[in-house]
C-alpha positions in Angstrom: 104.4 64.0 107.4 102.9 66.0 110.3 101.3 69.4 109.8 104.1 71.0 111.8 106.8 69.4 109.6 104.9 70.5 106.4 104.6 74.1 107.7 108.3 74.2 108.5 109.2 73.0 105.0 107.1 75.7 103.3 108.5 78.7 105.2 110.3 81.4 103.4 114.0 81.7 104.1 114.5 85.4 103.7 115.6 87.9 106.3 112.0 89.1 107.0 110.6 85.6 107.6 111.1 83.2 110.4 113.0 80.0 109.5 110.0 77.8 110.6 106.4 78.2 111.4 104.9 76.5 114.4 101.6 75.7 115.9 101.1 77.0 119.4 101.8 73.8 121.5 99.4 74.6 124.2 95.8 73.3 123.9 93.5 76.2 123.1 89.8 76.7 122.6 88.6 76.9 119.0 87.0 80.0 117.8 83.2 79.8 117.6 82.2 81.0 114.1 78.8 82.6 114.0 76.4 80.9 111.6 76.0 84.0 109.4 79.7 83.7 108.4 79.3 80.1 107.4 76.7 81.0 104.9 78.8 83.6 102.9 79.0 82.7 99.3 82.3 83.0 97.3 82.3 86.0 94.9 85.6 86.8 93.4 84.3 90.3 92.4 83.6 91.1 96.1 87.3 91.9 96.9 88.4 94.3 99.6 88.2 97.4 97.4 84.7 96.5 96.0 82.1 99.1 97.0 80.1 96.7 99.1 79.3 97.3 102.8 78.1 93.8 103.8 78.8 90.2 103.0 75.3 89.6 101.5 76.8 89.9 98.0 79.4 87.3 98.9 83.2 87.8 99.4 86.6 86.7 98.2 89.0 85.2 100.7 90.4 88.5 101.8 87.1 90.3 102.4 85.8 87.2 104.2 88.9 87.0 106.5 88.8 90.7 107.3 85.1 90.7 108.1 85.6 87.7 110.4 88.5 89.4 112.2 86.4 92.5 112.6 83.7 90.4 114.2 86.3 89.3 116.7 87.3 92.9 117.5 90.2 93.6 115.2 90.5 96.6 112.9 91.5 95.8 109.4 91.9 98.0 106.4 90.9 96.8 102.9 93.9 95.4 101.3 95.0 92.7 98.8 97.3 89.9 99.8 100.5 91.6 98.7 99.5 94.7 100.6 98.7 92.6 103.7 102.2 90.9 103.4 103.9 94.3 103.5 101.5 95.8 106.1 102.9 96.9 109.5 100.0 99.1 110.7 97.3 96.5 111.2 99.4 93.3 111.4 102.8 91.9 112.1 104.6 88.8 111.0 104.8 86.0 113.5 106.2 82.4 113.5 103.8 80.8 116.0 100.1 80.5 115.2 97.5 81.8 117.6 93.7 82.3 117.4 92.7 84.9 114.7 96.1 84.8 112.9 95.9 85.2 109.2 97.5 82.4 107.2 98.7 83.2 103.7 98.9 80.4 101.2 100.0 80.3 97.6 101.3 77.9 95.0 104.7 79.6 95.1 106.6 81.9 97.5 105.0 85.2 96.6 102.4 87.4 98.3 100.6 88.5 95.1 97.5 86.5 94.8 98.0 84.6 98.1 94.9 82.9 99.6 93.9 83.9 103.1 92.6 81.8 106.0 92.1 82.6 109.6 93.5 80.3 112.3 90.7 79.0 114.6 92.7 76.9 116.9 93.6 73.2 117.3 95.5 73.0 114.0 92.5 74.3 111.9 91.8 77.3 109.8 88.6 78.8 108.2 88.7 80.1 104.7 86.4 81.0 101.8 87.5 79.7 98.4 86.2 79.4 94.9 86.8 75.7 95.0 84.5 75.1 97.9 82.1 78.0 97.4 81.3 78.4 101.1 83.5 78.9 104.2 85.2 75.7 105.2 87.2 74.8 108.3 90.1 72.6 107.4 92.9 70.9 109.2 96.1 72.7 108.2 97.4 69.7 106.4 94.4 69.8 104.1 95.7 72.9 102.4 98.7 71.1 101.2 96.5 68.7 99.2 95.7 71.6 96.8 98.4 72.9 94.5 97.0 76.5 94.9 97.7 76.3 98.7 100.9 74.2 99.0 103.1 77.0 100.2 102.4 78.7 103.6 103.9 82.1 102.8 103.5 83.4 106.3 101.5 84.2 109.3 100.2 87.7 110.0 98.8 88.6 113.4 96.2 91.4 113.7 97.4 94.0 116.2 94.8 96.8 116.2 91.7 96.3 118.3 88.5 98.1 117.4 88.1 101.1 119.8 84.8 101.0 121.6 85.1 104.6 122.9 83.9 107.5 120.7 
């Protein structure tokens, strides 16, 4: 089964979700991830609301994804997965993946406790998980091999760019 078919099968079928998720069909460059982000250790206690200012103490998947998006110029507020799913200020739901989109995975169709990954292009996403311990870039189909990530709950696109003016 192709990644695109798998993604289509796992989509939610409610009024707020698109009926099918798709990869962008045009070839695109892959995001270049700076080395410092590839060395971040998993730390479940380093969640978005933890009083930490840097990634030196590690991160969970949310904190890692938001820090990476901030590196690429997006403004993200600290929030847990269920808050991200409901968010409309910093993100919007989309059905076609593009660079820097947030992919939300879970073992079931619910936002609470969903795992976050950032789409880097060419059918791949980067994420930080307890299972691996360090950031990993996986083909999208790889997520389906783990029960914890079998359902692609949805795709959230960051919409606020960091303002460079004072």
